[in-house]
C-alpha positions as CSV (number, residue, x, y, z in Angstrom):
1,M,0.0,0.2,0.2
2,K,1.2,4.0,-0.6
3,T,0.7,6.3,0.4
4,R,0.8,10.2,-0.2
5,A,2.0,12.2,3.0
6,V,4.6,15.2,4.1
7,R,6.8,14.7,6.3
8,L,8.8,16.4,8.8
9,Y,12.8,16.0,8.4
10,G,14.4,18.4,10.4
11,E,13.6,22.5,11.1
12,N,11.6,24.3,8.2
13,D,11.9,20.5,6.4
14,L,8.7,19.6,5.0
15,R,9.1,17.3,1.9
16,L,5.5,16.1,0.4
17,E,6.9,12.1,-0.7
18,E,5.2,9.3,-1.9
19,F,6.0,5.3,0.0
20,D,5.5,2.4,1.0
21,L,3.3,1.6,4.2
22,R,4.4,-2.1,5.1
23,P,0.8,-4.2,5.3
24,I,-1.0,-3.8,9.3
25,T,-0.7,-6.7,11.5
26,D,-3.5,-8.1,13.2
27,G,-3.7,-5.3,15.4
28,E,-4.0,-2.7,14.1
29,L,-5.7,-0.6,11.3
30,L,-5.1,0.7,8.5
31,I,-6.9,4.6,7.6
32,K,-7.4,6.8,4.8
33,V,-7.2,10.1,5.9
34,I,-9.8,12.2,4.7
35,S,-8.6,16.1,5.8
36,D,-6.5,17.5,7.8
37,S,-6.6,20.8,9.8
38,V,-3.9,23.0,10.2
39,C,-2.7,23.4,13.6
40,M,-0.8,26.3,15.0
41,S,1.4,22.9,17.4
42,T,3.1,21.6,13.9
43,Y,4.0,25.3,12.8
44,K,5.5,24.7,15.8
45,T,7.4,22.1,15.3
46,A,8.5,22.0,11.5
47,K,10.2,25.4,13.0
48,Q,12.3,23.9,15.5
49,G,12.6,20.1,14.0
50,A,14.3,17.9,16.4
51,A,14.7,20.8,18.7
52,H,11.6,20.3,19.6
53,L,9.5,18.9,23.3
54,R,7.7,15.5,21.0
55,V,9.4,15.5,17.9
56,P,12.8,12.8,18.5
57,N,16.1,13.4,17.7
58,D,16.8,11.1,14.6
59,V,14.0,12.3,12.4
60,A,16.8,13.6,10.2
61,E,17.0,10.0,9.6
62,H,13.4,8.8,10.6
63,P,10.9,11.3,9.2
64,I,7.5,11.8,10.7
65,I,4.2,12.2,9.1
66,I,3.4,15.9,9.8
67,G,-0.9,16.2,11.2
68,H,-2.4,15.5,14.2
69,E,-6.4,17.0,13.5
70,F,-7.6,14.8,10.8
71,C,-10.8,13.2,10.5
72,A,-10.5,9.8,8.6
73,E,-12.6,6.5,7.3
74,V,-11.5,2.7,8.4
75,V,-10.1,0.8,5.2
76,E,-8.8,-2.6,6.8
77,V,-9.3,-3.7,10.2
78,G,-6.8,-6.0,11.8
79,E,-8.1,-9.9,13.5
80,K,-8.0,-7.7,16.6
81,W,-10.3,-5.5,16.3
82,K,-13.2,-7.0,14.1
83,N,-15.9,-6.7,16.6
84,D,-15.0,-3.1,17.7
85,F,-14.5,-1.5,14.4
86,Q,-15.8,-2.0,10.5
87,V,-14.8,-0.5,7.4
88,G,-16.4,3.0,6.2
89,D,-16.1,4.3,10.2
90,K,-15.8,7.5,10.3
91,V,-12.5,8.5,13.4
92,V,-10.6,10.7,15.2
93,M,-7.9,10.5,17.8
94,P,-6.9,12.7,20.6
95,P,-2.3,14.4,19.8
96,V,-1.6,13.9,23.0
97,L,-1.3,9.4,24.1
98,S,-0.7,10.9,27.2
99,Y,0.7,7.6,28.1
100,I,3.9,7.1,26.2
101,G,5.0,10.7,28.4
102,V,5.8,13.0,24.7
103,E,4.7,10.5,22.0
104,T,2.4,12.3,19.5
105,V,0.4,11.0,16.7
106,G,1.5,14.1,14.0
107,Y,4.6,14.7,15.8
108,S,6.2,11.7,16.8
109,F,5.3,8.4,14.2
110,E,6.2,7.8,11.4
111,H,3.0,5.6,9.7
112,I,0.4,8.1,11.2
113,G,-0.6,12.0,10.5
114,G,-2.9,13.8,9.3
115,V,-1.5,14.7,6.1
116,S,-1.5,11.2,4.3
117,T,-3.6,10.3,2.2
118,Y,-3.4,6.9,4.3
119,S,-1.9,5.4,7.6
120,I,-1.6,2.9,10.0
121,V,-3.2,2.6,14.1
122,Y,-1.1,1.0,15.8
123,E,-2.1,-1.4,18.7
124,H,-1.2,0.4,21.4
125,I,-3.3,3.4,20.3
126,L,-6.3,0.9,20.0
127,D,-5.5,-0.5,23.0
128,H,-5.8,2.5,25.3
129,G,-9.0,3.5,23.6
130,F,-7.3,6.1,21.4
131,L,-9.4,6.1,18.5
132,M,-13.0,7.0,18.3
133,K,-15.9,7.0,16.2
134,L,-17.1,10.2,14.9
135,N,-21.2,10.3,14.0
136,S,-21.0,13.1,11.6
137,D,-22.2,14.0,8.2
138,S,-18.9,15.5,7.2
139,Y,-15.3,15.1,8.0
140,F,-14.2,18.7,9.3
141,N,-16.2,18.1,11.9
142,G,-13.7,15.3,13.0
143,S,-11.3,17.5,11.9
144,L,-12.4,20.0,14.3
145,I,-12.5,18.6,17.4
146,E,-9.0,18.5,18.4
147,P,-8.5,22.2,18.3
148,A,-12.2,22.0,20.0
149,S,-10.7,20.0,22.4
150,C,-8.5,22.2,23.3
151,V,-10.4,24.5,23.9
152,I,-12.6,23.1,26.2
153,R,-9.7,22.0,28.6
154,G,-9.6,25.5,28.9
155,F,-13.0,25.5,30.3
156,K,-12.1,22.9,32.5
157,A,-9.1,23.9,34.0
158,T,-10.1,28.0,35.4
159,Y,-11.1,27.2,39.1
160,H,-12.4,29.4,41.8
161,E,-13.2,28.7,45.5
162,D,-16.2,28.8,47.5
163,G,-15.6,28.2,50.8
164,D,-14.0,24.6,51.3
165,T,-14.7,23.8,47.9
166,H,-12.5,23.4,45.0
167,I,-14.2,24.0,42.0
168,T,-13.2,24.0,38.1
169,G,-15.1,25.8,35.5
170,I,-15.2,28.9,34.7
171,K,-17.8,30.0,37.4
172,E,-21.9,29.6,37.2
173,G,-23.2,33.2,35.9
174,G,-19.9,35.2,36.2
175,K,-18.1,37.1,34.0
176,T,-15.6,36.2,31.5
177,I,-14.0,38.0,29.1
178,I,-11.9,36.5,26.4
179,L,-9.1,38.6,25.1
180,A,-7.4,38.7,21.6
181,G,-11.2,35.8,20.4
182,C,-11.8,36.1,16.6
183,G,-9.4,33.7,16.1
184,P,-9.7,30.4,14.9
185,M,-9.2,29.4,18.9
186,G,-11.2,32.0,20.2
187,L,-14.2,31.7,17.7
188,E,-14.5,28.6,19.2
189,A,-14.4,29.5,23.2
190,I,-16.9,31.5,22.5
191,D,-19.3,29.2,21.5
192,I,-18.5,27.0,24.2
193,A,-18.6,29.6,26.3
194,L,-22.4,30.4,25.0
195,H,-23.4,27.2,24.5
196,G,-21.2,24.8,26.5
197,N,-21.6,23.3,30.2
198,R,-21.3,26.2,32.1
199,K,-22.4,29.6,31.0
200,P,-21.7,33.5,32.0
201,S,-24.1,36.0,33.1
202,L,-21.5,38.4,30.9
203,L,-18.9,37.5,28.1
204,V,-16.9,40.4,27.0
205,V,-14.3,39.6,23.7
206,T,-11.9,41.8,22.6
207,D,-9.5,41.8,19.4
208,L,-7.3,45.0,18.1
209,D,-7.6,43.7,14.7
210,Q,-11.4,45.3,13.4
211,E,-12.4,42.8,10.7
212,R,-11.8,39.9,13.4
213,L,-13.8,41.3,16.5
214,E,-17.1,42.6,13.3
215,R,-16.7,38.2,12.2
216,A,-17.1,37.2,15.2
217,E,-20.0,39.3,15.8
218,K,-21.7,38.4,13.4
219,L,-21.7,34.7,13.7
220,F,-22.2,35.4,17.6
221,S,-24.9,37.6,17.8
222,P,-25.2,39.1,21.3
223,A,-29.4,39.4,20.5
224,E,-29.0,35.3,20.3
225,A,-27.0,35.4,23.3
226,A,-29.6,37.7,24.9
227,K,-31.8,35.1,24.6
228,D,-30.2,32.7,27.0
229,G,-29.5,35.3,29.3
230,I,-26.0,36.3,28.4
231,K,-24.4,39.8,27.2
232,L,-22.9,39.6,24.9
233,V,-20.3,42.4,24.5
234,F,-17.9,42.9,21.8
235,M,-15.2,45.2,22.4
236,N,-12.1,46.4,20.6
237,S,-10.3,48.0,23.6
238,S,-6.3,46.8,25.4
239,D,-7.9,49.7,28.1
240,K,-7.7,48.6,31.1
241,D,-10.3,50.4,32.6
242,E,-13.4,50.4,29.7
243,L,-13.4,47.1,30.4
244,L,-13.6,47.0,33.8
245,A,-16.9,49.9,33.1
246,V,-18.4,47.2,31.8
247,T,-18.5,44.5,35.2
248,D,-19.4,47.9,36.8
249,G,-16.6,48.0,38.4
250,T,-16.1,44.4,40.6
251,G,-13.8,42.6,37.4
252,Y,-14.0,39.2,35.7
253,D,-14.8,36.2,36.9
254,D,-13.1,34.3,34.2
255,V,-10.2,36.0,31.5
256,F,-9.3,34.1,29.0
257,V,-5.9,35.1,27.0
258,Y,-5.5,33.5,24.0
259,A,-2.5,35.6,22.4
260,P,1.3,35.2,23.5
261,V,1.3,38.7,24.5
262,P,3.0,39.5,27.6
263,A,1.1,42.8,27.6
264,V,-2.3,41.2,27.0
265,V,-1.3,39.0,30.4
266,E,-0.4,41.9,32.5
267,L,-3.7,43.4,31.1
268,G,-5.6,39.9,31.9
269,D,-4.4,39.7,36.1
270,A,-5.6,43.7,36.3
271,I,-8.7,43.1,35.3
272,L,-9.5,40.0,37.6
273,G,-12.0,40.3,40.4
274,F,-12.1,38.6,44.0
275,D,-11.4,34.7,43.3
276,G,-11.1,35.7,39.5
277,C,-9.1,33.4,37.1
278,L,-6.5,33.6,34.8
279,N,-6.4,30.8,32.2
280,F,-3.5,31.7,29.4
281,F,-4.5,30.2,26.7
282,A,-1.9,30.9,24.3
283,G,1.3,28.3,24.0
284,P,4.6,30.8,23.2
285,L,7.5,29.8,21.1
286,D,9.7,31.2,23.3
287,K,11.2,29.5,26.4
288,N,12.0,32.3,28.4
289,F,8.9,33.9,27.9
290,S,7.3,35.9,31.0
291,A,5.1,38.1,32.1
292,N,4.4,40.1,35.2
293,F,2.0,39.4,37.4
294,N,0.6,40.9,40.6
295,F,0.9,38.5,43.7
296,Y,-0.4,40.7,46.2
297,N,-4.1,40.5,44.4
298,V,-2.7,36.3,45.0
299,H,-2.6,36.2,48.5
300,Y,-5.6,38.9,49.5
301,A,-7.8,38.5,46.5
302,Q,-7.6,34.9,46.1
303,H,-6.5,35.2,42.5
304,H,-6.1,32.3,39.7
305,V,-3.4,31.7,37.6
306,A,-4.2,28.4,34.7
307,G,-2.9,26.7,31.6
308,T,-3.4,23.9,30.0
309,S,-1.4,22.8,27.3
310,G,-4.1,19.9,24.3
311,S,-6.5,17.7,25.4
312,T,-7.5,14.5,27.1
313,P,-9.5,12.0,25.3
314,A,-12.8,12.2,27.7
315,D,-12.7,16.3,26.9
316,M,-12.6,15.3,22.5
317,K,-15.8,13.0,24.0
318,D,-17.5,15.8,25.5
319,I,-17.0,17.7,22.3
320,V,-18.3,14.9,19.9
321,D,-21.3,14.8,22.5
322,L,-21.8,18.6,22.1
323,L,-21.7,17.9,18.6
324,G,-23.7,15.3,18.7
325,E,-26.3,17.6,20.8
326,K,-26.1,20.6,17.7
327,R,-24.9,22.7,20.2
328,L,-21.7,23.2,18.7
329,D,-20.5,24.7,15.3
330,P,-16.6,24.3,15.2
331,S,-17.0,25.7,11.1
332,V,-16.3,28.4,12.7
333,M,-13.1,28.4,13.0
334,I,-12.5,27.5,9.2
335,T,-11.6,30.1,6.1
336,H,-9.5,28.3,3.8
337,I,-9.7,25.2,2.5
338,G,-7.1,23.6,0.1
339,G,-5.6,20.4,-0.8
340,I,-2.4,18.7,-0.2
341,D,0.0,20.1,-2.1
342,A,-1.6,23.6,-0.6
343,A,0.1,21.9,3.1
344,I,3.6,22.3,3.6
345,D,4.0,26.3,2.5
346,A,-0.1,26.4,4.5
347,T,2.2,24.7,7.2
348,L,5.0,26.3,7.6
349,N,3.6,30.4,6.7
350,L,0.8,29.9,9.4
351,P,0.4,32.9,11.5
352,K,1.3,34.5,8.1
353,I,-1.5,34.1,6.9
354,P,-5.1,35.8,7.5
355,G,-8.3,34.5,8.5
356,G,-8.7,31.6,10.9
357,K,-8.4,27.5,10.9
358,K,-6.9,26.3,7.3
359,L,-8.1,22.6,6.1
360,I,-6.5,20.5,4.3
361,Y,-8.5,17.5,1.9
362,T,-5.2,15.2,1.4
363,H,-7.4,12.8,-1.6
364,I,-7.0,16.5,-4.1
365,E,-4.6,18.9,-4.7
366,L,-6.2,22.9,-4.5
367,P,-3.8,25.8,-4.3
368,L,-4.9,27.8,-0.2
369,T,-8.2,29.5,-0.8
370,A,-10.6,31.5,1.0
371,I,-13.5,30.9,1.0
372,A,-15.1,33.9,1.2
373,D,-12.6,33.5,-2.4
374,F,-15.1,32.1,-4.0
375,A,-17.8,34.1,-5.8
376,T,-14.6,35.4,-7.5
377,L,-13.0,32.8,-7.9
378,G,-16.4,31.3,-9.7
379,Q,-17.0,33.9,-12.8
380,T,-14.2,31.7,-14.6
381,D,-15.1,28.5,-12.5
382,D,-18.4,26.9,-12.0
383,R,-17.4,24.7,-8.8
384,F,-16.4,27.7,-7.2
385,R,-19.6,29.8,-8.4
386,I,-21.8,26.0,-7.1
387,M,-20.1,25.7,-3.4
388,D,-19.8,30.4,-3.1
389,E,-24.2,29.5,-3.1
390,M,-24.1,26.5,-1.1
391,V,-22.1,28.6,1.6
392,K,-24.2,31.6,1.4
393,V,-27.9,29.7,2.4
394,N,-25.1,28.6,5.7
395,N,-24.1,32.6,7.1
396,G,-21.2,32.4,4.7
397,L,-19.4,28.9,6.7
398,W,-18.0,25.9,5.2
399,S,-20.4,22.7,4.7
400,A,-21.6,19.5,5.3
401,E,-23.1,20.1,1.9
402,A,-19.9,21.9,0.6
403,E,-17.0,19.7,0.9
404,K,-19.0,16.5,-0.1
405,Y,-19.6,18.7,-3.4
406,L,-15.7,19.2,-3.3
407,L,-14.8,15.9,-2.0
408,E,-16.9,14.9,-5.7
409,N,-15.6,17.4,-8.5
410,F,-11.8,17.9,-7.3
């Protein structure tokens, strides 16, 4: 069996190659990867190569397949798993297999990764229950479960104190703010804050990019949020006093920092209320990243700090359940689609490309294309005109219908 994949050999060294996959064992599965969402974590590994914690030191001799936010179909089942999986099952898996320490799907394996046409699911992955079935009419939802689960992990990590009780999660009916919150992960954070299991009474979202802010407000209507008892406010501001004024001066119970910028961390610290928790979600590249923090308030105002990296299988299951209940719509994250030939440039230039998530379909070739450009491209290519009509009826968002058309016509 041949597979086509983007493999990492070292720092800034990604190569699109075709090579042979060995036959699967009785304890393994063969999967056909359909879609993969480009993750900032993959950008970091590509830029750092073997210096990255989750890249093996011998990657130059044993290159690994990049990508870990993928959705696939089962195409061959080893004898051991005949009663558990069937050919055609949609499957996803978490990127961090915690029981083996630093090894990570998409970072450390030679035979499995999201930017591939076919991959082998190892027996130890299956033994520990890390391959999950997905009941969905789309593949892109599967590719977005992992980033969405990272967001929900952050929501679980924040905490408060109620007498002798340690309460995890955002404060029910409290005041929450998402700083720099209109990027792809920030949009999903808004979605979870509005539609998750614990809801604030006030949700403030800031961004200094007015275009991103306006798109977020279009996707998440304050009027709709008000129907659920949530006051939703979008602000283009980094002014402490302006942000505190929205809380009537009490400060925020939960502050999420979605940009690895010291000034944003310090702003978050300055607007915390009593027993407030600052969640540092954004992952910095600099191992010496730091910011000033008021420890007087840690003591006297009971301020807390939390941070998470990645997610757990339980987090992914929570997202699968919320998707099944149609409470979340991760498509708000997607702004671009492309084929496997677009994966290298999209990965290496990810911070420079505006918009949200870049979704790679591994069995087609297509330059990275913004959904917003479909109408213009449709003037010379009827396929884009048709997809443009499909997304317009879905509030401008990528949809199962558009995905099906893409896979059948490109």
